[in-house]
DORO-411047 format. One record per residue (C-alpha): x, y, z. Coordinates in nm, 3 decimals. Example, Ala and Ser with C-alpha at 12.3 -4.5 7.8 and 13.67 -1.06 7.14 Angstrom:
BEGIN
(atom (1.230 -0.450 0.780))
(atom (1.367 -0.106 0.714))
***
This chain:
BEGIN
(atom (7.264 7.766 4.209))
(atom (7.154 7.983 3.956))
(atom (6.817 8.071 3.838))
(atom (6.917 7.961 3.464))
(atom (7.004 7.592 3.655))
(atom (6.708 7.552 3.869))
(atom (6.467 7.705 3.565))
(atom (6.635 7.390 3.323))
(atom (6.593 7.140 3.572))
(atom (6.246 7.215 3.638))
(atom (6.148 7.207 3.260))
(atom (6.354 6.865 3.255))
(atom (6.112 6.745 3.505))
(atom (5.806 6.859 3.340))
(atom (5.938 6.679 3.034))
(atom (5.983 6.388 3.219))
(atom (5.624 6.383 3.381))
(atom (5.442 6.462 3.056))
(atom (5.616 6.141 2.923))
(atom (5.494 5.931 3.181))
(atom (5.191 6.058 3.180))
(atom (5.152 5.966 2.781))
(atom (5.249 5.622 2.869))
(atom (5.036 5.559 3.145))
(atom (4.739 5.674 2.905))
(atom (4.559 5.333 2.794))
(atom (4.578 5.322 2.453))
(atom (4.198 5.310 2.261))
(atom (4.097 4.965 2.148))
(atom (3.940 4.981 1.836))
(atom (3.612 4.790 1.784))
(atom (3.689 4.416 1.674))
(atom (3.426 4.304 1.397))
(atom (3.387 3.954 1.492))
(atom (3.331 4.008 1.861))
(atom (2.949 4.041 1.887))
(atom (2.774 4.349 2.065))
(atom (2.584 4.289 2.403))
(atom (2.255 4.330 2.202))
(atom (2.378 4.043 1.970))
(atom (2.434 3.818 2.263))
(atom (2.080 3.905 2.428))
(atom (1.912 3.835 2.085))
(atom (2.078 3.536 1.892))
(atom (1.888 3.552 1.585))
(atom (1.958 3.946 1.563))
(atom (2.344 3.822 1.572))
(atom (2.306 3.583 1.334))
(atom (2.146 3.841 1.078))
(atom (2.392 4.106 1.180))
(atom (2.723 3.878 1.112))
(atom (2.586 3.694 0.823))
(atom (2.790 3.895 0.571))
(atom (3.100 3.885 0.801))
(atom (3.066 3.486 0.837))
(atom (2.932 3.374 0.519))
(atom (3.084 2.988 0.554))
(atom (2.907 2.955 0.894))
(atom (2.572 3.111 0.737))
(atom (2.579 2.868 0.457))
(atom (2.638 2.563 0.622))
(atom (2.351 2.673 0.896))
(atom (2.120 2.708 0.616))
(atom (2.197 2.387 0.434))
(atom (2.151 2.184 0.785))
(atom (1.827 2.371 0.858))
(atom (1.718 2.292 0.500))
(atom (1.793 1.930 0.524))
(atom (1.626 1.869 0.876))
(atom (1.318 2.059 0.712))
(atom (1.331 1.803 0.408))
(atom (1.342 1.525 0.635))
(atom (1.045 1.575 0.863))
(atom (0.857 1.702 0.565))
(atom (0.945 1.337 0.403))
(atom (0.840 1.168 0.744))
(atom (0.500 1.333 0.778))
(atom (0.406 1.276 0.391))
(atom (0.543 0.927 0.362))
(atom (0.389 0.771 0.705))
(atom (0.462 0.382 0.700))
(atom (0.155 0.176 0.527))
(atom (0.073 -0.150 0.528))
(atom (0.037 -0.303 0.219))
(atom (-0.293 -0.456 0.123))
(atom (-0.280 -0.826 0.070))
(atom (-0.247 -0.935 -0.271))
(atom (-0.548 -1.108 -0.449))
(atom (-0.519 -1.492 -0.498))
(atom (-0.286 -1.557 -0.816))
(atom (-0.317 -1.953 -0.872))
(atom (-0.617 -2.174 -0.927))
(atom (-0.555 -2.332 -0.591))
(atom (-0.561 -2.062 -0.412))
(atom (-0.870 -1.867 -0.606))
(atom (-1.077 -2.139 -0.479))
(atom (-0.968 -2.203 -0.141))
(atom (-1.041 -1.826 -0.093))
(atom (-1.413 -1.893 -0.224))
(atom (-1.466 -2.256 -0.021))
(atom (-1.335 -2.044 0.320))
(atom (-1.583 -1.784 0.253))
(atom (-1.845 -1.988 0.178))
(atom (-1.778 -2.238 0.500))
(atom (-1.800 -1.971 0.710))
(atom (-2.037 -1.985 1.045))
(atom (-2.320 -2.267 0.939))
(atom (-2.168 -2.297 0.573))
(atom (-2.532 -2.246 0.442))
(atom (-2.438 -1.932 0.288))
(atom (-2.349 -2.052 -0.070))
(atom (-2.143 -1.946 -0.321))
(atom (-2.374 -1.672 -0.532))
(atom (-2.141 -1.406 -0.458))
(atom (-1.928 -1.553 -0.772))
(atom (-2.221 -1.513 -1.013))
(atom (-2.426 -1.231 -0.827))
(atom (-2.327 -0.961 -1.120))
(atom (-2.138 -0.934 -1.456))
(atom (-1.876 -0.779 -1.236))
(atom (-1.863 -1.086 -1.039))
(atom (-1.862 -1.308 -1.338))
(atom (-1.603 -1.143 -1.486))
(atom (-1.355 -1.181 -1.180))
(atom (-1.395 -1.540 -1.172))
(atom (-1.503 -1.639 -1.520))
(atom (-1.275 -1.638 -1.876))
(atom (-1.421 -1.448 -2.113))
(atom (-1.564 -1.659 -2.353))
(atom (-1.771 -1.860 -2.075))
(atom (-1.919 -1.499 -1.950))
(atom (-2.051 -1.421 -2.303))
(atom (-2.194 -1.766 -2.373))
(atom (-2.359 -1.731 -2.019))
(atom (-2.472 -1.337 -2.136))
(atom (-2.621 -1.508 -2.439))
(atom (-2.826 -1.755 -2.250))
(atom (-2.946 -1.506 -2.023))
(atom (-3.070 -1.281 -2.318))
(atom (-3.261 -1.567 -2.457))
(atom (-3.434 -1.653 -2.138))
(atom (-3.756 -1.485 -2.161))
(atom (-3.866 -1.206 -1.936))
(atom (-3.986 -1.329 -1.600))
(atom (-3.804 -1.679 -1.635))
(atom (-3.554 -1.825 -1.416))
(atom (-3.231 -1.877 -1.618))
(atom (-3.053 -2.168 -1.705))
(atom (-2.864 -2.176 -1.366))
(atom (-3.113 -2.237 -1.081))
(atom (-2.873 -2.385 -0.839))
(atom (-2.568 -2.310 -0.628))
(atom (-2.265 -2.370 -0.853))
(atom (-2.002 -2.363 -0.556))
(atom (-2.169 -2.614 -0.335))
(atom (-2.337 -2.815 -0.588))
(atom (-2.702 -2.772 -0.448))
(atom (-3.033 -2.598 -0.340))
(atom (-2.962 -2.570 -0.011))
(atom (-2.590 -2.504 0.071))
(atom (-2.447 -2.690 0.352))
(atom (-2.064 -2.719 0.372))
(atom (-1.879 -2.825 0.712))
(atom (-1.543 -2.883 0.536))
(atom (-1.364 -2.898 0.240))
(atom (-1.037 -3.008 0.019))
(atom (-0.906 -2.828 -0.248))
(atom (-0.631 -3.083 -0.467))
(atom (-0.520 -2.981 -0.834))
(atom (-0.564 -3.258 -1.026))
(atom (-0.360 -3.116 -1.373))
(atom (-0.177 -2.812 -1.336))
(atom (0.026 -2.646 -1.689))
(atom (0.100 -2.347 -1.797))
(atom (-0.210 -2.240 -1.937))
(atom (-0.463 -2.491 -1.775))
(atom (-0.526 -2.641 -1.468))
(atom (-0.820 -2.888 -1.336))
(atom (-0.877 -2.839 -0.957))
(atom (-1.076 -3.037 -0.761))
(atom (-1.292 -2.988 -0.463))
(atom (-1.402 -3.228 -0.179))
(atom (-1.704 -3.093 0.043))
(atom (-1.786 -3.257 0.357))
(atom (-2.178 -3.147 0.440))
(atom (-2.329 -3.171 0.820))
(atom (-2.633 -3.397 0.619))
(atom (-2.481 -3.704 0.418))
(atom (-2.565 -3.640 0.029))
(atom (-2.729 -3.982 -0.144))
(atom (-2.506 -3.988 -0.397))
(atom (-2.091 -3.927 -0.258))
(atom (-2.009 -3.804 -0.615))
(atom (-2.225 -3.481 -0.575))
(atom (-1.985 -3.394 -0.300))
(atom (-1.664 -3.367 -0.598))
(atom (-1.657 -3.057 -0.810))
(atom (-1.425 -3.029 -1.076))
(atom (-1.301 -2.669 -1.175))
(atom (-1.157 -2.612 -1.556))
(atom (-0.888 -2.311 -1.541))
(atom (-0.745 -2.130 -1.831))
(atom (-0.515 -1.820 -1.826))
(atom (-0.709 -1.547 -1.988))
(atom (-0.503 -1.198 -2.043))
(atom (-0.229 -1.328 -1.821))
(atom (-0.489 -1.427 -1.501))
(atom (-0.628 -1.759 -1.398))
(atom (-0.994 -1.806 -1.489))
(atom (-1.301 -2.042 -1.444))
(atom (-1.345 -2.199 -1.790))
(atom (-1.624 -2.462 -1.671))
(atom (-1.752 -2.622 -1.372))
(atom (-1.850 -3.013 -1.360))
(atom (-1.998 -3.270 -1.110))
(atom (-2.289 -3.489 -1.058))
(atom (-2.606 -3.425 -0.930))
(atom (-2.835 -3.717 -0.761))
(atom (-2.523 -3.906 -0.991))
(atom (-2.598 -3.737 -1.310))
(atom (-2.321 -3.524 -1.468))
(atom (-2.331 -3.180 -1.575))
(atom (-2.075 -2.919 -1.661))
(atom (-2.190 -2.560 -1.654))
(atom (-2.062 -2.480 -2.008))
(atom (-2.295 -2.781 -2.136))
(atom (-2.602 -2.633 -1.908))
(atom (-2.561 -2.300 -2.155))
(atom (-2.489 -2.430 -2.450))
(atom (-2.799 -2.630 -2.428))
(atom (-3.037 -2.369 -2.302))
(atom (-2.896 -2.152 -2.563))
(atom (-3.022 -2.414 -2.811))
(atom (-3.361 -2.466 -2.668))
(atom (-3.449 -2.094 -2.701))
(atom (-3.314 -1.986 -3.003))
***
């Protein structure tokens, strides 16, 4: 074989092996932006921050979930379940039942002085016209003298003694009512009628208020309005 043919063949093998080498060398893989780097896997917070711009939908959804969870926790903390306070008695029977329940507690000797102990108490239980009449009668009383009411109205006595009670509506209309309270004392009274006390109620500014109280004392009839009116006449 001539030198020329050997050289061509050698050059042919070299070209062949060069092509083989090119084919065997792996192509360089370009960086894929969606694949997180190692430091991102180690630090998830950093990964979220770095890829936020690349994944706007995911970031918005995550932000929405976190915001809703925060609002839920804040709402639960700021609005704890609290039991509502009991409503005040709204009708005449309920008002008197509450008063006498308090009076009959313990030995039943505390009386109902809390109903008339001050102007705020009177305004709570009595009608405006009755409170005004009472105030005028008190103002007319000489300083140092006892006022026109010198006994416990609620128990109709000087020495309260209430073992039990019964409250009955004798008349109940839209704007007025008459409620009868019957007391049972530990020591019997000489006159049974003294155990029965009548309350006249009126609607005053939309609320039930006591407008008069009446009973008998040692068998003789009395009413709160009559006592106040007569006292005012005598002192003016």
